[in-house]
HTML snippet that shows the backbone in 3Dmol.js (N, CA, C, O; Angstrom):
<script src="https://3Dmol.org/build/3Dmol-min.js"></script>
<div id="view" style="width:600px;height:400px;position:relative"></div>
<script>
const pdb = `
ATOM      1  N   MET A   1       1.829  92.235  95.679  1.00  0.00           N
ATOM      2  CA  MET A   1       2.365  91.096  95.026  1.00  0.00           C
ATOM      3  C   MET A   1       3.248  91.311  93.997  1.00  0.00           C
ATOM      4  O   MET A   1       2.897  91.997  93.037  1.00  0.00           O
ATOM      5  N   PHE A   2       4.917  90.570  94.091  1.00  0.00           N
ATOM      6  CA  PHE A   2       5.787  91.247  93.168  1.00  0.00           C
ATOM      7  C   PHE A   2       6.040  89.927  92.673  1.00  0.00           C
ATOM      8  O   PHE A   2       5.648  88.859  93.143  1.00  0.00           O
ATOM      9  N   LYS A   3       7.020  90.223  91.271  1.00  0.00           N
ATOM     10  CA  LYS A   3       7.304  88.818  90.653  1.00  0.00           C
ATOM     11  C   LYS A   3       8.809  89.179  90.029  1.00  0.00           C
ATOM     12  O   LYS A   3       9.018  90.001  89.136  1.00  0.00           O
ATOM     13  N   VAL A   4       9.522  88.598  90.519  1.00  0.00           N
ATOM     14  CA  VAL A   4      10.738  88.642  90.102  1.00  0.00           C
ATOM     15  C   VAL A   4      10.617  88.118  88.797  1.00  0.00           C
ATOM     16  O   VAL A   4       9.652  87.427  88.469  1.00  0.00           O
ATOM     17  N   TYR A   5      11.569  88.416  88.016  1.00  0.00           N
ATOM     18  CA  TYR A   5      11.539  87.442  86.656  1.00  0.00           C
ATOM     19  C   TYR A   5      12.527  87.612  86.108  1.00  0.00           C
ATOM     20  O   TYR A   5      13.286  88.567  86.271  1.00  0.00           O
ATOM     21  N   VAL A   6      12.734  86.205  84.970  1.00  0.00           N
ATOM     22  CA  VAL A   6      14.146  85.884  84.614  1.00  0.00           C
ATOM     23  C   VAL A   6      13.392  85.932  82.882  1.00  0.00           C
ATOM     24  O   VAL A   6      12.435  85.165  82.781  1.00  0.00           O
ATOM     25  N   LEU A   7      13.554  86.311  82.271  1.00  0.00           N
ATOM     26  CA  LEU A   7      13.958  86.244  80.421  1.00  0.00           C
ATOM     27  C   LEU A   7      14.790  86.064  80.008  1.00  0.00           C
ATOM     28  O   LEU A   7      15.882  86.561  80.285  1.00  0.00           O
ATOM     29  N   TYR A   8      14.467  85.094  79.007  1.00  0.00           N
ATOM     30  CA  TYR A   8      15.899  85.038  77.628  1.00  0.00           C
ATOM     31  C   TYR A   8      15.367  85.000  76.590  1.00  0.00           C
ATOM     32  O   TYR A   8      14.170  84.906  76.319  1.00  0.00           O
ATOM     33  N   ASN A   9      16.429  85.089  75.827  1.00  0.00           N
ATOM     34  CA  ASN A   9      16.422  85.237  74.245  1.00  0.00           C
ATOM     35  C   ASN A   9      17.263  84.029  73.445  1.00  0.00           C
ATOM     36  O   ASN A   9      18.462  83.921  73.189  1.00  0.00           O
ATOM     37  N   PRO A  10      16.213  83.242  73.186  1.00  0.00           N
ATOM     38  CA  PRO A  10      17.274  82.090  72.579  1.00  0.00           C
ATOM     39  C   PRO A  10      17.939  82.494  71.306  1.00  0.00           C
ATOM     40  O   PRO A  10      18.837  81.746  70.920  1.00  0.00           O
ATOM     41  N   ASN A  11      17.567  83.882  70.354  1.00  0.00           N
ATOM     42  CA  ASN A  11      18.683  84.085  69.418  1.00  0.00           C
ATOM     43  C   ASN A  11      19.549  84.442  69.633  1.00  0.00           C
ATOM     44  O   ASN A  11      20.447  84.397  68.792  1.00  0.00           O
ATOM     45  N   HIS A  12      19.738  84.965  70.817  1.00  0.00           N
ATOM     46  CA  HIS A  12      21.085  85.696  71.396  1.00  0.00           C
ATOM     47  C   HIS A  12      21.792  85.024  72.565  1.00  0.00           C
ATOM     48  O   HIS A  12      22.892  85.326  73.028  1.00  0.00           O
ATOM     49  N   HIS A  13      20.915  84.000  72.983  1.00  0.00           N
ATOM     50  CA  HIS A  13      21.198  83.243  74.627  1.00  0.00           C
ATOM     51  C   HIS A  13      21.452  84.349  75.154  1.00  0.00           C
ATOM     52  O   HIS A  13      22.662  84.528  75.292  1.00  0.00           O
ATOM     53  N   LYS A  14      20.616  85.424  75.618  1.00  0.00           N
ATOM     54  CA  LYS A  14      21.095  86.596  76.851  1.00  0.00           C
ATOM     55  C   LYS A  14      19.808  85.992  78.079  1.00  0.00           C
ATOM     56  O   LYS A  14      18.991  85.098  77.861  1.00  0.00           O
ATOM     57  N   ILE A  15      19.914  86.548  78.966  1.00  0.00           N
ATOM     58  CA  ILE A  15      18.591  86.634  79.828  1.00  0.00           C
ATOM     59  C   ILE A  15      18.854  88.026  80.517  1.00  0.00           C
ATOM     60  O   ILE A  15      19.818  88.734  80.809  1.00  0.00           O
ATOM     61  N   TYR A  16      17.691  88.039  80.603  1.00  0.00           N
ATOM     62  CA  TYR A  16      17.252  89.596  81.514  1.00  0.00           C
ATOM     63  C   TYR A  16      16.511  89.437  82.774  1.00  0.00           C
ATOM     64  O   TYR A  16      15.468  88.795  82.899  1.00  0.00           O
ATOM     65  N   ILE A  17      17.324  90.265  83.973  1.00  0.00           N
ATOM     66  CA  ILE A  17      16.604  89.890  85.828  1.00  0.00           C
ATOM     67  C   ILE A  17      15.675  91.030  85.908  1.00  0.00           C
ATOM     68  O   ILE A  17      16.083  91.910  85.149  1.00  0.00           O
ATOM     69  N   GLY A  18      14.719  91.338  86.445  1.00  0.00           N
ATOM     70  CA  GLY A  18      13.930  91.987  86.717  1.00  0.00           C
ATOM     71  C   GLY A  18      12.848  91.814  87.777  1.00  0.00           C
ATOM     72  O   GLY A  18      12.560  90.706  88.230  1.00  0.00           O
ATOM     73  N   TYR A  19      12.075  93.303  88.275  1.00  0.00           N
ATOM     74  CA  TYR A  19      11.134  92.599  89.225  1.00  0.00           C
ATOM     75  C   TYR A  19       9.663  93.289  88.529  1.00  0.00           C
ATOM     76  O   TYR A  19       9.851  93.824  87.437  1.00  0.00           O
ATOM     77  N   THR A  20       8.568  93.315  88.936  1.00  0.00           N
ATOM     78  CA  THR A  20       7.440  94.095  88.929  1.00  0.00           C
ATOM     79  C   THR A  20       6.188  93.306  89.712  1.00  0.00           C
ATOM     80  O   THR A  20       5.948  92.154  90.071  1.00  0.00           O
ATOM     81  N   SER A  21       5.474  94.728  89.766  1.00  0.00           N
ATOM     82  CA  SER A  21       4.050  93.886  90.197  1.00  0.00           C
ATOM     83  C   SER A  21       2.810  93.482  89.247  1.00  0.00           C
ATOM     84  O   SER A  21       1.761  92.903  89.530  1.00  0.00           O
ATOM     85  N   ASP A  22       3.423  94.124  87.687  1.00  0.00           N
ATOM     86  CA  ASP A  22       2.213  93.460  86.984  1.00  0.00           C
ATOM     87  C   ASP A  22       3.040  93.405  85.716  1.00  0.00           C
ATOM     88  O   ASP A  22       3.378  94.278  84.916  1.00  0.00           O
ATOM     89  N   LEU A  23       3.353  91.529  85.818  1.00  0.00           N
ATOM     90  CA  LEU A  23       4.186  91.413  84.524  1.00  0.00           C
ATOM     91  C   LEU A  23       3.613  91.373  82.970  1.00  0.00           C
ATOM     92  O   LEU A  23       4.206  91.826  81.991  1.00  0.00           O
ATOM     93  N   PRO A  24       2.298  90.711  82.978  1.00  0.00           N
ATOM     94  CA  PRO A  24       1.913  91.560  81.692  1.00  0.00           C
ATOM     95  C   PRO A  24       2.224  92.293  81.015  1.00  0.00           C
ATOM     96  O   PRO A  24       2.522  92.107  79.835  1.00  0.00           O
ATOM     97  N   ASN A  25       2.231  93.907  81.960  1.00  0.00           N
ATOM     98  CA  ASN A  25       2.398  94.660  81.052  1.00  0.00           C
ATOM     99  C   ASN A  25       3.917  94.872  80.934  1.00  0.00           C
ATOM    100  O   ASN A  25       4.390  95.663  80.118  1.00  0.00           O
ATOM    101  N   ARG A  26       4.718  94.085  81.840  1.00  0.00           N
ATOM    102  CA  ARG A  26       6.331  94.124  81.628  1.00  0.00           C
ATOM    103  C   ARG A  26       6.537  93.901  80.596  1.00  0.00           C
ATOM    104  O   ARG A  26       6.821  94.823  79.832  1.00  0.00           O
ATOM    105  N   MET A  27       6.477  92.620  80.166  1.00  0.00           N
ATOM    106  CA  MET A  27       6.694  91.886  79.249  1.00  0.00           C
ATOM    107  C   MET A  27       6.214  92.546  77.944  1.00  0.00           C
ATOM    108  O   MET A  27       6.958  92.228  77.016  1.00  0.00           O
ATOM    109  N   GLU A  28       5.144  93.415  77.547  1.00  0.00           N
ATOM    110  CA  GLU A  28       4.750  94.377  76.613  1.00  0.00           C
ATOM    111  C   GLU A  28       5.523  95.428  76.313  1.00  0.00           C
ATOM    112  O   GLU A  28       5.789  95.756  75.156  1.00  0.00           O
ATOM    113  N   SER A  29       6.020  96.149  77.573  1.00  0.00           N
ATOM    114  CA  SER A  29       7.012  97.233  77.716  1.00  0.00           C
ATOM    115  C   SER A  29       8.598  96.446  76.718  1.00  0.00           C
ATOM    116  O   SER A  29       9.052  97.072  75.760  1.00  0.00           O
ATOM    117  N   HIS A  30       9.165  95.217  77.111  1.00  0.00           N
ATOM    118  CA  HIS A  30      10.241  94.767  76.779  1.00  0.00           C
ATOM    119  C   HIS A  30      10.268  94.321  75.762  1.00  0.00           C
ATOM    120  O   HIS A  30      11.366  94.093  75.256  1.00  0.00           O
ATOM    121  N   ASN A  31       8.835  93.964  74.925  1.00  0.00           N
ATOM    122  CA  ASN A  31       8.851  93.276  73.942  1.00  0.00           C
ATOM    123  C   ASN A  31       8.510  94.121  72.817  1.00  0.00           C
ATOM    124  O   ASN A  31       8.675  93.771  71.649  1.00  0.00           O
ATOM    125  N   ILE A  32       7.906  95.536  73.277  1.00  0.00           N
ATOM    126  CA  ILE A  32       6.983  96.050  72.270  1.00  0.00           C
ATOM    127  C   ILE A  32       7.538  97.890  72.288  1.00  0.00           C
ATOM    128  O   ILE A  32       7.956  98.582  71.359  1.00  0.00           O
ATOM    129  N   TYR A  33       7.322  98.214  73.686  1.00  0.00           N
ATOM    130  CA  TYR A  33       7.040  99.819  73.890  1.00  0.00           C
ATOM    131  C   TYR A  33       8.602 100.242  74.022  1.00  0.00           C
ATOM    132  O   TYR A  33       9.032 101.276  73.509  1.00  0.00           O
ATOM    133  N   SER A  34       9.014  99.780  74.400  1.00  0.00           N
ATOM    134  CA  SER A  34      10.250 100.294  74.872  1.00  0.00           C
ATOM    135  C   SER A  34      10.832 100.599  73.655  1.00  0.00           C
ATOM    136  O   SER A  34      10.555 100.029  72.600  1.00  0.00           O
ATOM    137  N   LYS A  35      12.174 102.089  73.881  1.00  0.00           N
ATOM    138  CA  LYS A  35      12.587 102.501  72.393  1.00  0.00           C
ATOM    139  C   LYS A  35      14.216 102.334  72.679  1.00  0.00           C
ATOM    140  O   LYS A  35      15.134 102.096  71.894  1.00  0.00           O
ATOM    141  N   LYS A  36      14.210 102.483  73.648  1.00  0.00           N
ATOM    142  CA  LYS A  36      16.087 102.431  74.305  1.00  0.00           C
ATOM    143  C   LYS A  36      16.395 101.157  75.348  1.00  0.00           C
ATOM    144  O   LYS A  36      15.387 100.739  75.917  1.00  0.00           O
ATOM    145  N   GLY A  37      17.082 100.791  75.525  1.00  0.00           N
ATOM    146  CA  GLY A  37      18.115  99.898  76.906  1.00  0.00           C
ATOM    147  C   GLY A  37      18.253  98.596  75.849  1.00  0.00           C
ATOM    148  O   GLY A  37      18.087  98.453  74.638  1.00  0.00           O
ATOM    149  N   TYR A  38      18.585  97.858  76.793  1.00  0.00           N
ATOM    150  CA  TYR A  38      19.013  96.483  77.071  1.00  0.00           C
ATOM    151  C   TYR A  38      18.246  95.504  76.380  1.00  0.00           C
ATOM    152  O   TYR A  38      18.748  94.675  75.622  1.00  0.00           O
ATOM    153  N   THR A  39      16.859  95.608  76.672  1.00  0.00           N
ATOM    154  CA  THR A  39      16.179  94.659  76.510  1.00  0.00           C
ATOM    155  C   THR A  39      15.457  95.025  74.702  1.00  0.00           C
ATOM    156  O   THR A  39      14.913  94.198  73.971  1.00  0.00           O
ATOM    157  N   VAL A  40      15.654  96.187  74.469  1.00  0.00           N
ATOM    158  CA  VAL A  40      15.599  96.485  73.090  1.00  0.00           C
ATOM    159  C   VAL A  40      16.416  95.594  72.245  1.00  0.00           C
ATOM    160  O   VAL A  40      15.977  95.094  71.209  1.00  0.00           O
ATOM    161  N   LYS A  41      17.552  95.408  72.673  1.00  0.00           N
ATOM    162  CA  LYS A  41      18.350  95.361  71.869  1.00  0.00           C
ATOM    163  C   LYS A  41      18.620  93.811  71.312  1.00  0.00           C
ATOM    164  O   LYS A  41      19.232  93.500  70.291  1.00  0.00           O
ATOM    165  N   TYR A  42      17.894  92.807  72.419  1.00  0.00           N
ATOM    166  CA  TYR A  42      17.606  91.290  72.193  1.00  0.00           C
ATOM    167  C   TYR A  42      16.581  90.802  72.682  1.00  0.00           C
ATOM    168  O   TYR A  42      16.370  89.993  73.586  1.00  0.00           O
ATOM    169  N   ARG A  43      15.698  91.614  71.707  1.00  0.00           N
ATOM    170  CA  ARG A  43      13.977  90.901  71.247  1.00  0.00           C
ATOM    171  C   ARG A  43      14.091  89.560  70.461  1.00  0.00           C
ATOM    172  O   ARG A  43      15.002  89.157  69.739  1.00  0.00           O
ATOM    173  N   PRO A  44      12.905  88.984  70.808  1.00  0.00           N
ATOM    174  CA  PRO A  44      11.981  89.111  71.786  1.00  0.00           C
ATOM    175  C   PRO A  44      12.074  88.100  72.736  1.00  0.00           C
ATOM    176  O   PRO A  44      12.325  86.938  72.418  1.00  0.00           O
ATOM    177  N   TRP A  45      11.875  88.492  73.972  1.00  0.00           N
ATOM    178  CA  TRP A  45      12.121  87.545  75.200  1.00  0.00           C
ATOM    179  C   TRP A  45      11.045  86.830  75.445  1.00  0.00           C
ATOM    180  O   TRP A  45       9.864  86.988  75.134  1.00  0.00           O
ATOM    181  N   GLU A  46      11.799  85.742  76.251  1.00  0.00           N
ATOM    182  CA  GLU A  46      10.274  84.933  76.726  1.00  0.00           C
ATOM    183  C   GLU A  46      11.042  84.907  78.217  1.00  0.00           C
ATOM    184  O   GLU A  46      12.211  85.178  78.490  1.00  0.00           O
ATOM    185  N   ILE A  47       9.840  84.440  79.150  1.00  0.00           N
ATOM    186  CA  ILE A  47       9.675  84.283  80.381  1.00  0.00           C
ATOM    187  C   ILE A  47      10.439  82.653  80.657  1.00  0.00           C
ATOM    188  O   ILE A  47      10.151  81.586  80.117  1.00  0.00           O
ATOM    189  N   LEU A  48      11.398  82.924  81.605  1.00  0.00           N
ATOM    190  CA  LEU A  48      12.465  81.495  81.790  1.00  0.00           C
ATOM    191  C   LEU A  48      11.520  81.208  82.811  1.00  0.00           C
ATOM    192  O   LEU A  48      10.854  80.224  82.490  1.00  0.00           O
ATOM    193  N   PHE A  49      11.081  81.851  84.324  1.00  0.00           N
ATOM    194  CA  PHE A  49      10.784  81.432  85.199  1.00  0.00           C
ATOM    195  C   PHE A  49      10.492  82.650  85.993  1.00  0.00           C
ATOM    196  O   PHE A  49      11.225  83.620  85.797  1.00  0.00           O
ATOM    197  N   THR A  50       9.498  82.751  86.890  1.00  0.00           N
ATOM    198  CA  THR A  50       9.120  83.665  87.868  1.00  0.00           C
ATOM    199  C   THR A  50       9.441  83.280  89.210  1.00  0.00           C
ATOM    200  O   THR A  50       9.660  82.079  89.368  1.00  0.00           O
ATOM    201  N   GLU A  51       9.537  84.184  90.426  1.00  0.00           N
ATOM    202  CA  GLU A  51       9.408  84.087  91.773  1.00  0.00           C
ATOM    203  C   GLU A  51       8.540  85.025  92.817  1.00  0.00           C
ATOM    204  O   GLU A  51       9.065  85.986  93.380  1.00  0.00           O
ATOM    205  N   VAL A  52       7.313  84.695  92.997  1.00  0.00           N
ATOM    206  CA  VAL A  52       6.137  85.809  94.089  1.00  0.00           C
ATOM    207  C   VAL A  52       6.730  86.185  95.159  1.00  0.00           C
ATOM    208  O   VAL A  52       7.146  85.365  95.977  1.00  0.00           O
ATOM    209  N   TYR A  53       6.826  87.175  95.273  1.00  0.00           N
ATOM    210  CA  TYR A  53       7.306  88.228  96.537  1.00  0.00           C
ATOM    211  C   TYR A  53       5.965  88.504  97.209  1.00  0.00           C
ATOM    212  O   TYR A  53       4.979  88.145  96.565  1.00  0.00           O
ATOM    213  N   ASP A  54       5.713  89.204  98.648  1.00  0.00           N
ATOM    214  CA  ASP A  54       4.685  89.819  98.784  1.00  0.00           C
ATOM    215  C   ASP A  54       4.920  91.018  99.113  1.00  0.00           C
ATOM    216  O   ASP A  54       3.989  91.756  99.435  1.00  0.00           O
ATOM    217  N   SER A  55       6.072  91.399  99.099  1.00  0.00           N
ATOM    218  CA  SER A  55       6.385  92.872  99.517  1.00  0.00           C
ATOM    219  C   SER A  55       7.884  93.773  98.385  1.00  0.00           C
ATOM    220  O   SER A  55       9.048  93.398  98.244  1.00  0.00           O
ATOM    221  N   LYS A  56       7.387  94.629  97.967  1.00  0.00           N
ATOM    222  CA  LYS A  56       8.845  95.168  96.990  1.00  0.00           C
ATOM    223  C   LYS A  56       9.986  95.087  97.252  1.00  0.00           C
ATOM    224  O   LYS A  56      10.812  94.667  96.442  1.00  0.00           O
ATOM    225  N   LYS A  57      10.327  95.547  98.669  1.00  0.00           N
ATOM    226  CA  LYS A  57      11.468  94.821  99.412  1.00  0.00           C
ATOM    227  C   LYS A  57      11.887  93.808  99.090  1.00  0.00           C
ATOM    228  O   LYS A  57      12.984  93.774  98.532  1.00  0.00           O
ATOM    229  N   GLU A  58      11.141  92.607  99.336  1.00  0.00           N
ATOM    230  CA  GLU A  58      11.584  91.291  99.137  1.00  0.00           C
ATOM    231  C   GLU A  58      11.792  90.884  97.788  1.00  0.00           C
ATOM    232  O   GLU A  58      12.516  89.900  97.644  1.00  0.00           O
ATOM    233  N   ALA A  59      11.258  91.491  96.627  1.00  0.00           N
ATOM    234  CA  ALA A  59      11.894  91.368  95.381  1.00  0.00           C
ATOM    235  C   ALA A  59      12.663  92.372  95.170  1.00  0.00           C
ATOM    236  O   ALA A  59      13.277  92.301  94.106  1.00  0.00           O
ATOM    237  N   ILE A  60      12.838  93.209  95.745  1.00  0.00           N
ATOM    238  CA  ILE A  60      14.608  93.764  95.000  1.00  0.00           C
ATOM    239  C   ILE A  60      15.732  92.793  95.377  1.00  0.00           C
ATOM    240  O   ILE A  60      16.451  92.225  94.555  1.00  0.00           O
ATOM    241  N   ILE A  61      15.808  92.661  96.713  1.00  0.00           N
ATOM    242  CA  ILE A  61      16.618  91.859  97.357  1.00  0.00           C
ATOM    243  C   ILE A  61      17.156  90.575  96.326  1.00  0.00           C
ATOM    244  O   ILE A  61      18.318  90.347  95.989  1.00  0.00           O
ATOM    245  N   ARG A  62      15.439  89.534  95.801  1.00  0.00           N
ATOM    246  CA  ARG A  62      15.740  88.492  95.406  1.00  0.00           C
ATOM    247  C   ARG A  62      16.390  89.420  94.124  1.00  0.00           C
ATOM    248  O   ARG A  62      17.612  89.308  94.021  1.00  0.00           O
ATOM    249  N   GLU A  63      15.868  90.128  93.346  1.00  0.00           N
ATOM    250  CA  GLU A  63      16.768  90.624  91.741  1.00  0.00           C
ATOM    251  C   GLU A  63      18.047  90.848  91.840  1.00  0.00           C
ATOM    252  O   GLU A  63      18.717  90.691  90.819  1.00  0.00           O
ATOM    253  N   LYS A  64      18.757  91.299  93.165  1.00  0.00           N
ATOM    254  CA  LYS A  64      19.781  91.903  92.927  1.00  0.00           C
ATOM    255  C   LYS A  64      20.620  90.539  93.343  1.00  0.00           C
ATOM    256  O   LYS A  64      21.766  90.424  92.910  1.00  0.00           O
ATOM    257  N   GLN A  65      20.020  89.443  94.233  1.00  0.00           N
ATOM    258  CA  GLN A  65      20.611  87.986  94.288  1.00  0.00           C
ATOM    259  C   GLN A  65      21.043  87.418  92.630  1.00  0.00           C
ATOM    260  O   GLN A  65      22.149  87.187  92.140  1.00  0.00           O
ATOM    261  N   LEU A  66      19.506  87.307  91.992  1.00  0.00           N
ATOM    262  CA  LEU A  66      20.076  86.590  91.211  1.00  0.00           C
ATOM    263  C   LEU A  66      20.922  87.608  89.900  1.00  0.00           C
ATOM    264  O   LEU A  66      21.230  87.080  88.832  1.00  0.00           O
ATOM    265  N   ASN A  67      21.188  88.947  90.158  1.00  0.00           N
ATOM    266  CA  ASN A  67      21.796  89.421  89.353  1.00  0.00           C
ATOM    267  C   ASN A  67      23.344  89.442  89.554  1.00  0.00           C
ATOM    268  O   ASN A  67      24.143  89.987  88.793  1.00  0.00           O
ATOM    269  N   SER A  68      23.683  88.664  90.867  1.00  0.00           N
ATOM    270  CA  SER A  68      25.475  88.638  91.076  1.00  0.00           C
ATOM    271  C   SER A  68      25.783  87.661  90.280  1.00  0.00           C
ATOM    272  O   SER A  68      25.029  87.269  89.389  1.00  0.00           O
ATOM    273  N   ALA A  69      27.016  87.133  90.546  1.00  0.00           N
ATOM    274  CA  ALA A  69      27.867  86.422  89.884  1.00  0.00           C
ATOM    275  C   ALA A  69      27.033  84.828  89.816  1.00  0.00           C
ATOM    276  O   ALA A  69      26.607  84.125  88.900  1.00  0.00           O
ATOM    277  N   LYS A  70      27.080  84.718  91.380  1.00  0.00           N
ATOM    278  CA  LYS A  70      26.228  83.194  91.886  1.00  0.00           C
ATOM    279  C   LYS A  70      24.818  83.143  91.453  1.00  0.00           C
ATOM    280  O   LYS A  70      24.307  82.028  91.560  1.00  0.00           O
ATOM    281  N   GLY A  71      23.962  84.218  90.925  1.00  0.00           N
ATOM    282  CA  GLY A  71      22.663  84.310  91.076  1.00  0.00           C
ATOM    283  C   GLY A  71      22.519  83.909  89.353  1.00  0.00           C
ATOM    284  O   GLY A  71      21.599  83.269  88.844  1.00  0.00           O
ATOM    285  N   ARG A  72      23.894  84.580  88.558  1.00  0.00           N
ATOM    286  CA  ARG A  72      23.393  84.334  87.496  1.00  0.00           C
ATOM    287  C   ARG A  72      24.288  82.697  86.878  1.00  0.00           C
ATOM    288  O   ARG A  72      24.204  82.142  85.783  1.00  0.00           O
ATOM    289  N   GLU A  73      25.177  82.285  88.239  1.00  0.00           N
ATOM    290  CA  GLU A  73      25.253  80.873  87.758  1.00  0.00           C
ATOM    291  C   GLU A  73      24.113  79.805  88.265  1.00  0.00           C
ATOM    292  O   GLU A  73      23.946  78.791  87.588  1.00  0.00           O
ATOM    293  N   TYR A  74      23.460  79.981  89.247  1.00  0.00           N
ATOM    294  CA  TYR A  74      22.591  79.289  89.973  1.00  0.00           C
ATOM    295  C   TYR A  74      21.433  79.182  88.081  1.00  0.00           C
ATOM    296  O   TYR A  74      21.517  78.179  87.371  1.00  0.00           O
ATOM    297  N   ILE A  75      20.683  80.192  87.760  1.00  0.00           N
ATOM    298  CA  ILE A  75      19.988  80.800  86.319  1.00  0.00           C
ATOM    299  C   ILE A  75      20.660  79.895  85.450  1.00  0.00           C
ATOM    300  O   ILE A  75      20.141  78.877  84.992  1.00  0.00           O
ATOM    301  N   TRP A  76      22.066  80.360  85.182  1.00  0.00           N
ATOM    302  CA  TRP A  76      22.400  79.353  84.267  1.00  0.00           C
ATOM    303  C   TRP A  76      22.641  77.670  83.772  1.00  0.00           C
ATOM    304  O   TRP A  76      22.360  76.935  82.825  1.00  0.00           O
ATOM    305  N   GLU A  77      23.313  77.626  85.015  1.00  0.00           N
ATOM    306  CA  GLU A  77      23.585  75.900  85.697  1.00  0.00           C
ATOM    307  C   GLU A  77      22.281  74.985  86.171  1.00  0.00           C
ATOM    308  O   GLU A  77      22.188  73.770  85.993  1.00  0.00           O
ATOM    309  N   GLY A  78      21.422  75.723  86.729  1.00  0.00           N
ATOM    310  CA  GLY A  78      20.202  75.468  87.362  1.00  0.00           C
ATOM    311  C   GLY A  78      19.080  75.767  86.376  1.00  0.00           C
ATOM    312  O   GLY A  78      18.962  75.044  85.386  1.00  0.00           O
ATOM    313  N   VAL A  79      18.338  76.678  86.561  1.00  0.00           N
ATOM    314  CA  VAL A  79      17.346  76.826  85.902  1.00  0.00           C
ATOM    315  C   VAL A  79      17.090  76.658  84.775  1.00  0.00           C
ATOM    316  O   VAL A  79      16.136  75.890  84.651  1.00  0.00           O
ATOM    317  N   TYR A  80      17.594  77.108  83.613  1.00  0.00           N
ATOM    318  CA  TYR A  80      18.275  77.017  82.454  1.00  0.00           C
ATOM    319  C   TYR A  80      18.066  75.717  81.866  1.00  0.00           C
ATOM    320  O   TYR A  80      17.323  75.513  80.906  1.00  0.00           O
ATOM    321  N   GLU A  81      18.890  74.661  82.599  1.00  0.00           N
ATOM    322  CA  GLU A  81      19.429  73.815  82.107  1.00  0.00           C
ATOM    323  C   GLU A  81      18.100  72.708  82.596  1.00  0.00           C
ATOM    324  O   GLU A  81      18.187  71.613  82.040  1.00  0.00           O
ATOM    325  N   LYS A  82      17.218  72.822  83.300  1.00  0.00           N
ATOM    326  CA  LYS A  82      16.196  72.311  83.305  1.00  0.00           C
ATOM    327  C   LYS A  82      15.120  72.528  82.617  1.00  0.00           C
ATOM    328  O   LYS A  82      14.273  71.692  82.302  1.00  0.00           O
ATOM    329  N   TYR A  83      15.140  73.824  82.338  1.00  0.00           N
ATOM    330  CA  TYR A  83      13.982  74.288  81.372  1.00  0.00           C
ATOM    331  C   TYR A  83      14.287  74.417  80.137  1.00  0.00           C
ATOM    332  O   TYR A  83      13.461  75.063  79.493  1.00  0.00           O
ATOM    333  N   LYS A  84      15.542  73.879  79.340  1.00  0.00           N
ATOM    334  CA  LYS A  84      16.004  74.535  78.154  1.00  0.00           C
ATOM    335  C   LYS A  84      14.621  74.661  77.103  1.00  0.00           C
ATOM    336  O   LYS A  84      13.853  73.803  76.670  1.00  0.00           O
ATOM    337  N   LEU A  85      14.684  75.924  76.945  1.00  0.00           N
ATOM    338  CA  LEU A  85      13.734  76.232  75.715  1.00  0.00           C
ATOM    339  C   LEU A  85      14.181  76.045  74.855  1.00  0.00           C
ATOM    340  O   LEU A  85      13.582  76.230  73.795  1.00  0.00           O
TER     341      LEU A  85
END
`;
const viewer = $3Dmol.createViewer("view");
viewer.addModel(pdb, "pdb");
viewer.setStyle({}, {cartoon: {color: "spectrum"}});
viewer.zoomTo();
viewer.render();
</script>
């Protein structure tokens, strides 16, 4: 089972989109253990929403969709507006 997730940082108003088979460990990586990269610059992250997929291939396809311009528009105008943190 794989999860596609969208993280949100309210201090910087940034999102991050990824996929994983172990969301708790991935969140620790984003918020604590990583030493470099995009997610390190905008800590701490909160989970905005997740979607579950049976295969890694499906999760990768969905992650790519959400990372597109239309996908990010969907996140900001749909999901973010619905769940405003």
